[in-house]
N, C-alpha and C positions, 0 to 999 in steps of 0.2 A: 647450750650447744655441747654435744659430746666431744670429748678430747680428740678422738680420731678424726672427726670432721674438721675440727680446728686445724690439726696438723695438715690434713689434705689441702685445705684452703691456703694455709701459709706456704706450703711447698709448691703450690700452683703459681706463686709470685716469682717472676723471673730473677729477682735478686736473692731469693731464699732457697728454693728447690730441695733442700735436704733437712733432715732433723739435726744434723751436725751444725748447720747454719742457725737453726732455731736456738740450739744450745749456746752457740757463740754469741748471738744477740742478747741472750739472757745472762751471759757470763758464767755459765755452768758447764760441766762436762756432759758429753752426749749420753753416757749411761744414766746420768741423773734424771733424764727425761722419763725413763721407764718407771720411776717412782711417783710420777705425777698422776693424780686421780683427776685433777683439773688444773688449769693454768694458775700458778700462784699470782695473787693480785699484784705483787710488786713487779711482775714481768709484763703485764697486760699492755701498758702504755708503750713500752719499748717495742713489743711485737706489733701493736697497731701502727706505730710510726714506720717500722721497717716494712710492713706489708702495704703501706700507703693506704690504710683504711680498708683493705680487703677483708680483714677480720677486725672487728672493733672490740674495745674493752667491754662494751655493753653486752656483746655476744659471748665473750669469753667468761665474764663474771658479772652477770646481772645482779647477783646477790650482794656484790660490793659496790658496783657503779650505777646500779639502777637501770631504768629504761633509757634508751637512746633519746637524746633531745629531738631527733627527727621523728621518732615514734610518738613522743609527747605532743608535738605539733599536730601530727596526723590525728591523734585521738581527740585533741581539743577542738578540731574543726568539725568533728562528726556530730 
């Protein structure tokens, strides 16, 4: 998923709403977000928890976390 789409979905969450809050959740400064090309894997789980699963670690970094367990179940049933 593209980084801008991830930010949009995170900011849609009522407890997040801003990139400043995203940075706070990750323990970094807001300007540091502008250097991201994708979400660093060490922040994915914190963002997933903060967004209550609105954006999952699997969507943010499938190269690190692989396919979502829900999608694996769907594919195995086919």
